[in-house]
N, C-alpha and C positions, 0 to 999 in steps of 0.2 A: 386589490386582486382582480376587480372587474376589468381593469385596464389591460390585463394580461391576455394576449390573444394567442391563438394557435400559430405554429410556425407555418409559413407559406408553403404551398405545394411547389414542386419543381417546375420551373418556367419553360424548360426545353429538355429535349432528350439528350442525355450525356453521351459523349463518346466513350469507348471502352477504357481508354487511358484516364479520362476524367472520373469515371466511376471507380476505377481502381484507386485513384488518388483520394477520392471521397471516403472509400472504405478504410484506406490507410489512416486517414485523419480521424475517422470515427473510432477506430481501434487504438488510436494514439501510438501507432507504430513509429510516427515521426517524433514522438516525445517519450523516450524510454524511461524517464525518471520514475514513473509510477511502478513499472516492472521492477526496477532496481530496488526501490523501497520495499517491495514485497519479497524480493529474492534474497537479500542479505540476511534477514532474520530466519528465513526458511532454511537457507544453507547452514547458518549457525546452529540451528536445532538439529539438522541432519548430522553435522560433525559431532555435536554433543552425544546424540543418540547412538552413534557408531564408534565412540571413543577415538574420533579423528581418522577413521579408515572406512568411509562409505564406499560402496560399490559405484564405479563410474557410471554404469547404466542408470542407477538410481539418481545420481546427481543430474544426469541428462533429463530424466523424467521430470524432475522438479524444476529444472530450468525452463524446459518447454512448457510444462504445465502452468508455471507462473505466468509466462507470456500469454498463453491462450486464455487463461482465466481472467487476467487483468484486461485483456482486449474485450472479452465478453462483458465484463463488468462495466467498462467504459461505454459500450454500445447500449447496454441497459440503462445506465445512468443518463445518457443523452436522450434516450426515449422518455424516461420519466421526467426529465427537466426540459423537454422540448418547448414548453410554454413559458419557461423562465429564461433560458439561455439567450434568447434574442434580445433581452433587455439588460444584459450584463456586458459591459464593453469587452471583457476578456474572452467571453464565450460566444459572442454574437456571430462569429464567422464559422462556428462548428457546422459541419455539413447538414445536420438535421435542423438546427436553429435557422440556418440560412436558406433552408428549403432546397438544398442540392439533392438530398435523397429523401425518401419517404419513410414514415415511421415504421412500416412493416419491414423495411430493409434492415433497420437497426435491430428489431426483434429477431430477424432471421440470423444476423451476425451473432447476436448474443446466444441464441440457441445452439448454433453450430460450435461456438467456442466452448460452451458448457458441455456439450456432448464429447468434444475432443478431449477436454480435461478429464471427463469421467472415464473415457477409454484408456487414458494414461494411468489413472488410479487403479484400474482393474489389473494392471501389470504388477502391482505392488503387493498388497496384503489384504486380508479380510477386514482387519480393523480399519485400514485406510478407506476401504470401500464403504464401511458403515459410517465413518465420520464424514464422508463426502456429502451425505445428505444434509446435515446441519450446516456444513460449509456453504453449500449452494443456497440454502434458505437464508442465511445471513447476507450473502451477496445480493440476493434478490430484494431483501427488505431494506438494505441501507439507503438506496436512492430516495425512499419515501420518508425517511426519518426527519429530513429537513423541514417537513410540513408541521411537525408537532413536537419534536424532541429538542430541548433547549441546547444540548451539546451533542449534535449528531456526530461530531468527531470521535466521541467515545465509542459509538457504535461502529464507526469506521475502524477504530482501533481494534475491535474484535475481528472484523472482516479482514483487515490487513495483517493480522497476527495469526490467522487460523492455519497458515502454512506450517506453523510451529508444531501443533499437535498432529497435523497430517504427516509431517516428516518423522516424528517419533512413531506414529502408527505404522508407517511404511517400513521403517527400519526394525522395529521391535514387535510389531503386531499387537501393540498395546500403547496406551498413553499414560505414562507415570505422572505423579504429582508435580515433578519438576517441570514438565512441559507446560502445565497450567500456570506455574509460577513465572516461567519465562514469557508466556502469553500476556500475563498481567503486567510484567515489566515493559514489554514491548508496546502494550496499549498506551502507556504514558508517552512513549516516544512518538507514536502516531498522533496523539492529541497535540503534542508540542509542534510538530512540523505542519500538521494540517490547520492548526490555529494560525500559524504564520501565513499559510496559503489563504485562509479566510480573511485575514487582515487586508489582503489585496483588494477584495471585493466588498469591503464593509459598506461603502456608500450605496452601491447598487443593491446589496442584500437588504438594506433598510427600506429602500423604495419598493421592492417587490415582495417583501414580507417573508423571506427565507430566514430560518433560524440557524445561527452558527455559534461556535464557541467564542469567536472574536466579539460578537455582539453580547453574548451572555456574560462573559468575563468583564466587559466594559473597560474601565480605566485600569483594571488589574490584569489586562491581557498579557502584558510583557512579564509580569511576575508569575502568572500562571504557566506561561511557556517555560520560564526558568525552573519552576518547581517540577514540572513534568519531566524535563531533561534530567534533573537531579534524581528523581524517583526511578527513571529508567536506568541510569548508570549505576545507582546503588543496587538495584535489582540484579543487573548483570554482574556486578562485583560479587554479590552473594552467590549467584549461580556458578561463577568461576571458582569461588572458594569451595563450593560443594563438589565440584569436579576435580578439585585439587590441581588447578592450573597454576602456572608458574609466572615468573616476572614478565615474560614476553606478552602474555595476555593482559596483564595489568598496565604495562606500558602502552599497549594499544588502547585500553580504556582511558588512559591519560590523554592520548591524542584525541579520542572522541570527546572527552571533557573540554579540551581546548577549543574544539570546533563548536561545541554547544555554547560555550561562553561567547565565542565570536558571533554566533547567530543572535544571541540575546542582545549583544551590543549593536548589531546591525538593525534590529527592529525597534530599538529604544525610542525612535522618533516616529514610528508607525508610518514611515514613508512606504507607499505601496511597492515601488520598484525594489527597495531594499528588503522588504518582507519577502518578496518573490525570490530574490537571490538567496536569502537565508533558507527558504524552503528547498530550493534546488541543491543547496550545499549539504543537505541531509543524506544524500547519496554517499558522500565521502565519510560521513559519520558512521553509517551502517557498514560500509566497506571496512572501516578501521576496526570495528568490533569483530566482524567475521575474519578478517586477516589475522587478528590477534589469536583467535581460537585455532585457526588452521595452522598457523606458524608455531604456536605453543605445542600442539600435538606433534607436528612434524619435526621441529628442531629439537625439542626436549625429549619427547617420548619415541621419536622415530616412527610415528603413525601417519601414513599417507593414504590417499584414496587407492583402492585396489580394483582390479579389473572385474573380479567376480565375488 
């Protein structure tokens, strides 16, 4: 750990275009995969909470809120990891690690994003406002879990699943037990895909002393990913049954299962490039589940989003 040094200071003044590009990369606007992985379970919860007929403005609030909160989280994560990222091949060129922007700028972006997300929550319900506090606390705590928690992906699973109770709170002004059941199921999916992500950086993480599920699971990492996928899909099947969904939804779950099996096959040799492709493919898995929910409500029950 003594070998880890602080990120270098910016070497020259950036042009306006270069600074915008640096902020874009800091917020990962050039890499939407994280936003999509947050968005699909959040929209799935919103459809469940409204019996397939959410108000369009509420859908827009959660789409925009997911984007700004994920951007804020990335900025905070890069600030917290600024002394580590420069030593990992995949992250060495991030703006903060490369010294393109200063640490205070990352904190400023994180604060602005969090405030913007809070302003959006204020438009929804009292329960959503109350739950926004724990949601923010979890987002702030996650970047530091890698220092001491053996499976930080489980904590990330809570952070990346918290849009589920927020969606229920906004739609119903309450968070029923099924929302927490769905959060638990989704947590296993997050552990699955973020373990694939961690498998990419295994060698670098060993050198710098960061803890990840890929290291903790060791030679059982592929089996752990497979188990987490199975628990997620089983949980979503149970939730679909509890809402009395039909064949359309369960066909979509079958598609998600096929994608999960493909991902496990891809990572079986632990090749970093294949693991990263498997991680990226989880966008389609999440989309398949959400599409099954939306189409089941729409095609079978005739329930579609409404204007008001």
